[in-house]
N, C-alpha and C positions, 0 to 999 in steps of 0.2 A: 545526504547521500554520501555513501563511502566509496573507494576505489575496491573492486572486488581483483584480488591477484590470484590468478589461476596456478593451480599445480603446475604446469609447466614453466610457469615465470619462478614460482618460489624453486621449484628442484634447478634452475640454472644458478640462484642466488647460489644455494647449499653447494652444488658441484664446483662454482668457482672457489670455494674455500676450502676443499678436498680434492685440488686439481695437482698435488707435488706426485711428480713420476708420471703423470699422465699424458700420452702422447699429444698432439695438436689432432682436434677432432673427435676426441675420444671423452668418457668421463668414465669416475670410478664409481662404482654400486658397491653396494654390501648385501650379500644374501645368504640366508640360513634361519634357521630356527632357535637354534639354541648357540650354537658357536657359527660367528659369520666369518664370508669367503668375500674377500675382495676381488672384483670382476673388473675390467676396462672394455666397456663397450663403445661402439661409434655412436656420436652424438645423433645423427640419423634415427636410430632407435626411437628417441623421444618423441618422436612425432607419427611413431605406427600406433593405431589403436589399441591394439593390445598392450603394449608396452604402457599407453597411459590408465591402462585398467591397473597396473600393477603400480603408477605413481596414485593413483587415488588410494591403493590398498595402503601404501605406504604414510598419505595423509590420513587417513582413518584412523591407522595405529599408532603412527608415530607426532601426528599434527606436522610441525615445520621445525621440531626439534629433535634431532636423530642422532641417538646416543652413540654413534660411529665418528661424527663429525663428518659423514658423507652421506649420502644419499642410500639410507635402508630400506632394501626391498623384503617384507614379511611373506617370501615363501621357500617351498624346501630347494635345495640346491638345484637336484635332479631337473625339477619341474622348471627352473629359470634357464639351465642349460639345454631341456629340450627345445624350451619355446626360443632360445636366441640360435640355437642350431637353424630351427625353421624362418626365421629373419634373414641368415645369412643367404637362405638359397632363393630368395625374393629379388 
């Protein structure tokens, strides 16, 4: 019997490695299709169901080996910005 590592736990491990210049309580994520842009988001977003969908997509596409060294989210930049703007209103 093995231990299952959830995407949330694995994301936390990746984020710890890429936390240079990130304020406490936030994490860096890379978003975009061809050219990745770095965003700093509150860690509280990681508990949101829609953000977990982004994490699941990242796991499907990259596994746990993210090419940017940080958490890479495979979606269009404008989609991510729209999503995070809705989260800020909650």
